[in-house]
Steps between C-alpha positions, in 0.01 A plus 500: 500500500813644661828302498483442876143366476601274213779352708271458802248320282776271375581392856137430578477272200837328530554281809833474674809382315593137568764259382476393139394149410426304187176549306350732243458870558227743399531813287627701798784257564344341807365162605260368764630219719219244488585355840525821701293739289785755498566716196873510419692739275747333264587757233422846367281699525381332820838528676548871429139587577519324833830664593369847417176441683675389818680836512197712417206336681478735798245724669328724243183578697576590865337267748429221252804277543855554607712198411612335181284198417698177497313175440753319720364697797169317456575129573267297283450142390604377843465146631325559832439135592837387362354228281709623200193657335517880504208741476486475121490121503242490779269731304545304178398185686202648685357685198536225240168365374665162438776285640845655479824333399847589623837540333663252740401223739567727799189699397648845559427665165174472307530405135139487381141536612189686387468871570230742387647843430244742640663794322449355151262206533757257362591166658863397545653159565873574520631663816763675289224694324363664813618759750381581850368854492484728801162668452644806673857487365794520739642813336159667521459398865842650570400848386155470661636464852699176494830688494454557875435135585739269680637210297266254677194697388626510142557125514142445617360722225711342226378150588138571593280258297223760500721723286615228259357365175622246244505683166671465165850642492454743210197669657678522834796672335266739316346600834834564666448724806200687359198603703138452376484843335806398295415136428205263528476130407426440129200290607235754598292237682767501770515876550265519797667218689842644420397844627354354817814297567716808442301706752490216753878456494560875526267520800641189664852642502413866544644603163403832348264524202555789261218706357567351157472147642183583691336663198571196284377253761182700560433514127469122490160529671534163668248388761 
Protein backbone atom coordinates (compact mmCIF):
# COMPACT_ATOMS: atom_id res chain seq x y z
CA UNK A 1 0.00 0.00 0.00
CA UNK A 2 1.35 3.43 -0.95
CA UNK A 3 1.84 6.14 1.71
CA UNK A 4 -1.03 8.23 0.28
CA UNK A 5 -3.41 5.25 0.35
CA UNK A 6 -2.37 4.46 3.91
CA UNK A 7 -3.20 7.99 4.98
CA UNK A 8 -6.53 7.93 3.12
CA UNK A 9 -7.41 4.67 4.84
CA UNK A 10 -6.58 6.26 8.19
CA UNK A 11 -9.10 9.03 7.59
CA UNK A 12 -11.81 6.58 6.62
CA UNK A 13 -11.31 4.72 9.86
CA UNK A 14 -10.85 7.68 12.18
CA UNK A 15 -13.85 10.00 12.62
CA UNK A 16 -13.48 13.73 13.04
CA UNK A 17 -11.46 15.19 15.90
CA UNK A 18 -13.54 16.46 18.81
CA UNK A 19 -12.89 17.99 22.19
CA UNK A 20 -11.30 15.72 24.74
CA UNK A 21 -13.29 14.46 27.69
CA UNK A 22 -12.78 12.09 30.58
CA UNK A 23 -12.83 8.32 30.09
CA UNK A 24 -10.56 5.52 28.99
CA UNK A 25 -8.99 5.38 25.56
CA UNK A 26 -8.27 2.50 23.22
CA UNK A 27 -4.92 1.39 21.82
CA UNK A 28 -5.04 4.09 19.13
CA UNK A 29 -5.47 6.85 21.70
CA UNK A 30 -9.15 7.45 20.99
CA UNK A 31 -12.46 7.09 22.80
CA UNK A 32 -16.12 6.74 21.80
CA UNK A 33 -18.53 9.18 23.43
CA UNK A 34 -21.33 6.93 24.67
CA UNK A 35 -23.95 9.67 24.46
CA UNK A 36 -23.26 10.93 20.94
CA UNK A 37 -21.52 7.93 19.38
CA UNK A 38 -18.62 10.13 18.23
CA UNK A 39 -15.07 8.81 18.17
CA UNK A 40 -12.64 11.34 19.68
CA UNK A 41 -8.86 11.49 19.45
CA UNK A 42 -7.08 12.17 22.75
CA UNK A 43 -3.44 11.21 22.25
CA UNK A 44 -0.94 9.68 19.84
CA UNK A 45 -1.03 7.98 17.40
CA UNK A 46 -4.66 8.96 16.82
CA UNK A 47 -3.96 12.71 16.81
CA UNK A 48 -1.11 12.55 14.30
CA UNK A 49 -2.87 10.05 12.06
CA UNK A 50 -5.95 12.23 11.93
CA UNK A 51 -3.97 15.38 11.20
CA UNK A 52 -2.06 13.71 8.36
CA UNK A 53 -5.19 12.18 6.91
CA UNK A 54 -7.02 15.50 6.82
CA UNK A 55 -4.25 16.91 4.60
CA UNK A 56 -3.98 13.91 2.32
CA UNK A 57 -7.55 12.64 1.83
CA UNK A 58 -8.21 14.13 -1.61
CA UNK A 59 -9.26 12.98 -5.06
CA UNK A 60 -7.14 10.00 -6.17
CA UNK A 61 -9.52 8.57 -8.78
CA UNK A 62 -10.98 11.29 -11.05
CA UNK A 63 -14.74 11.51 -10.89
CA UNK A 64 -15.12 9.59 -7.64
CA UNK A 65 -15.20 12.37 -5.07
CA UNK A 66 -13.82 15.85 -4.90
CA UNK A 67 -13.96 17.15 -1.34
CA UNK A 68 -12.31 16.24 1.92
CA UNK A 69 -14.60 14.12 4.08
CA UNK A 70 -15.49 15.82 7.35
CA UNK A 71 -17.92 14.07 9.69
CA UNK A 72 -19.14 17.46 10.89
CA UNK A 73 -20.58 18.04 7.41
CA UNK A 74 -23.00 15.17 8.04
CA UNK A 75 -25.26 16.34 10.94
CA UNK A 76 -26.19 13.25 12.91
CA UNK A 77 -27.81 12.32 16.19
CA UNK A 78 -30.23 15.22 15.84
CA UNK A 79 -33.32 15.84 17.97
CA UNK A 80 -35.98 16.35 15.31
CA UNK A 81 -39.00 16.52 17.62
CA UNK A 82 -37.11 18.48 20.29
CA UNK A 83 -38.00 16.11 23.11
CA UNK A 84 -34.31 16.00 24.24
CA UNK A 85 -33.85 12.49 22.80
CA UNK A 86 -31.58 12.52 19.74
CA UNK A 87 -31.46 9.93 16.97
CA UNK A 88 -29.22 7.60 18.98
CA UNK A 89 -31.50 7.67 22.01
CA UNK A 90 -34.64 7.22 19.91
CA UNK A 91 -33.17 4.13 18.25
CA UNK A 92 -32.01 2.67 21.56
CA UNK A 93 -35.55 3.04 22.89
CA UNK A 94 -37.35 1.66 19.82
CA UNK A 95 -35.03 -1.33 19.34
CA UNK A 96 -34.78 -2.47 22.96
CA UNK A 97 -36.39 -5.85 23.62
CA UNK A 98 -37.14 -4.75 27.19
CA UNK A 99 -37.95 -1.62 29.13
CA UNK A 100 -35.20 0.99 29.07
CA UNK A 101 -33.92 3.08 31.96
CA UNK A 102 -32.48 6.58 31.74
CA UNK A 103 -29.51 8.30 33.31
CA UNK A 104 -31.69 11.12 34.68
CA UNK A 105 -35.34 11.82 35.43
CA UNK A 106 -35.62 14.04 32.34
CA UNK A 107 -35.33 10.85 30.23
CA UNK A 108 -32.97 12.27 27.63
CA UNK A 109 -30.20 9.66 27.69
CA UNK A 110 -30.73 5.90 27.82
CA UNK A 111 -28.78 4.03 30.47
CA UNK A 112 -29.87 0.42 30.01
CA UNK A 113 -32.16 -1.85 28.02
CA UNK A 114 -31.88 -5.09 26.08
CA UNK A 115 -30.33 -5.07 22.62
CA UNK A 116 -29.52 -8.00 20.34
CA UNK A 117 -26.35 -7.34 18.37
CA UNK A 118 -27.10 -8.68 14.90
CA UNK A 119 -23.44 -8.51 13.90
CA UNK A 120 -22.27 -10.92 16.63
CA UNK A 121 -25.38 -12.55 18.09
CA UNK A 122 -24.64 -11.19 21.56
CA UNK A 123 -27.15 -9.41 23.80
CA UNK A 124 -26.25 -6.17 25.56
CA UNK A 125 -27.90 -4.44 28.51
CA UNK A 126 -25.76 -1.33 28.99
CA UNK A 127 -26.20 1.53 26.55
CA UNK A 128 -22.53 2.36 27.00
CA UNK A 129 -21.62 -0.98 25.40
CA UNK A 130 -23.36 -0.30 22.10
CA UNK A 131 -22.88 2.03 19.16
CA UNK A 132 -25.26 3.09 16.40
CA UNK A 133 -23.79 1.84 13.15
CA UNK A 134 -24.48 3.41 9.77
CA UNK A 135 -24.86 0.33 7.56
CA UNK A 136 -23.48 2.40 4.69
CA UNK A 137 -20.92 4.50 6.60
CA UNK A 138 -20.90 8.27 6.22
CA UNK A 139 -17.32 8.35 4.92
CA UNK A 140 -18.16 5.66 2.38
CA UNK A 141 -21.32 7.50 1.29
CA UNK A 142 -19.20 10.62 0.82
CA UNK A 143 -16.93 9.02 -1.77
CA UNK A 144 -19.85 7.18 -3.41
CA UNK A 145 -21.66 10.37 -4.40
CA UNK A 146 -22.53 12.06 -1.11
CA UNK A 147 -19.77 14.62 -1.56
CA UNK A 148 -22.08 16.43 -4.00
CA UNK A 149 -25.08 16.54 -1.66
CA UNK A 150 -26.41 19.60 0.10
CA UNK A 151 -26.11 19.63 3.88
CA UNK A 152 -29.84 18.86 4.27
CA UNK A 153 -29.48 15.66 2.24
CA UNK A 154 -26.49 14.57 4.31
CA UNK A 155 -28.49 15.25 7.46
CA UNK A 156 -31.33 13.06 6.20
CA UNK A 157 -28.95 10.23 5.30
CA UNK A 158 -27.06 10.39 8.59
CA UNK A 159 -30.27 10.04 10.61
CA UNK A 160 -32.24 7.63 8.43
CA UNK A 161 -33.43 4.75 10.68
CA UNK A 162 -33.28 2.41 7.68
CA UNK A 163 -29.51 2.87 7.63
CA UNK A 164 -28.97 2.48 11.39
CA UNK A 165 -28.37 -0.54 13.62
CA UNK A 166 -27.60 -0.96 17.32
CA UNK A 167 -24.35 -2.95 17.48
CA UNK A 168 -21.55 -3.52 19.95
CA UNK A 169 -18.94 -0.78 19.95
CA UNK A 170 -15.88 -2.94 19.25
CA UNK A 171 -17.41 -4.53 16.14
CA UNK A 172 -18.55 -1.14 14.90
CA UNK A 173 -15.02 0.23 15.25
CA UNK A 174 -13.60 -2.83 13.46
CA UNK A 175 -15.93 -2.16 10.53
CA UNK A 176 -14.98 1.50 10.26
CA UNK A 177 -15.90 2.80 6.79
CA UNK A 178 -15.38 -0.52 5.00
CA UNK A 179 -17.59 -1.81 2.20
CA UNK A 180 -18.86 -5.45 2.04
CA UNK A 181 -15.87 -6.67 0.02
CA UNK A 182 -13.63 -5.36 2.83
CA UNK A 183 -15.71 -6.35 5.86
CA UNK A 184 -18.72 -8.49 6.71
CA UNK A 185 -20.39 -9.09 10.09
CA UNK A 186 -18.72 -11.84 12.15
CA UNK A 187 -22.12 -13.57 12.38
CA UNK A 188 -22.58 -15.23 8.99
CA UNK A 189 -26.31 -15.75 9.57
CA UNK A 190 -26.73 -12.01 9.10
CA UNK A 191 -24.79 -11.73 5.85
CA UNK A 192 -27.75 -11.89 3.48
CA UNK A 193 -29.79 -9.33 5.38
CA UNK A 194 -26.74 -7.08 5.70
CA UNK A 195 -26.07 -7.29 1.96
CA UNK A 196 -29.69 -6.56 1.13
CA UNK A 197 -29.75 -3.56 3.44
CA UNK A 198 -26.52 -2.25 1.92
CA UNK A 199 -27.92 -2.47 -1.62
CA UNK A 200 -31.26 -0.96 -0.59
CA UNK A 201 -29.62 2.08 1.01
CA UNK A 202 -27.30 2.58 -1.97
CA UNK A 203 -30.27 2.46 -4.34
CA UNK A 204 -32.45 4.67 -2.16
CA UNK A 205 -29.89 7.47 -2.21
CA UNK A 206 -28.47 6.90 -5.67
CA UNK A 207 -24.99 6.06 -4.40
CA UNK A 208 -22.55 4.26 -6.66
CA UNK A 209 -21.65 0.59 -6.16
CA UNK A 210 -18.15 -0.47 -7.16
CA UNK A 211 -17.42 -3.66 -9.03
CA UNK A 212 -15.74 -5.08 -5.93
CA UNK A 213 -18.86 -4.35 -3.84
CA UNK A 214 -21.17 -5.83 -6.46
CA UNK A 215 -19.08 -8.98 -6.83
CA UNK A 216 -19.11 -9.56 -3.09
CA UNK A 217 -22.84 -8.94 -2.74
CA UNK A 218 -23.63 -11.23 -5.68
CA UNK A 219 -21.47 -13.97 -4.19
CA UNK A 220 -23.76 -14.14 -1.16
CA UNK A 221 -26.38 -15.90 -3.32
CA UNK A 222 -29.26 -14.52 -1.30
CA UNK A 223 -32.85 -14.98 -2.47
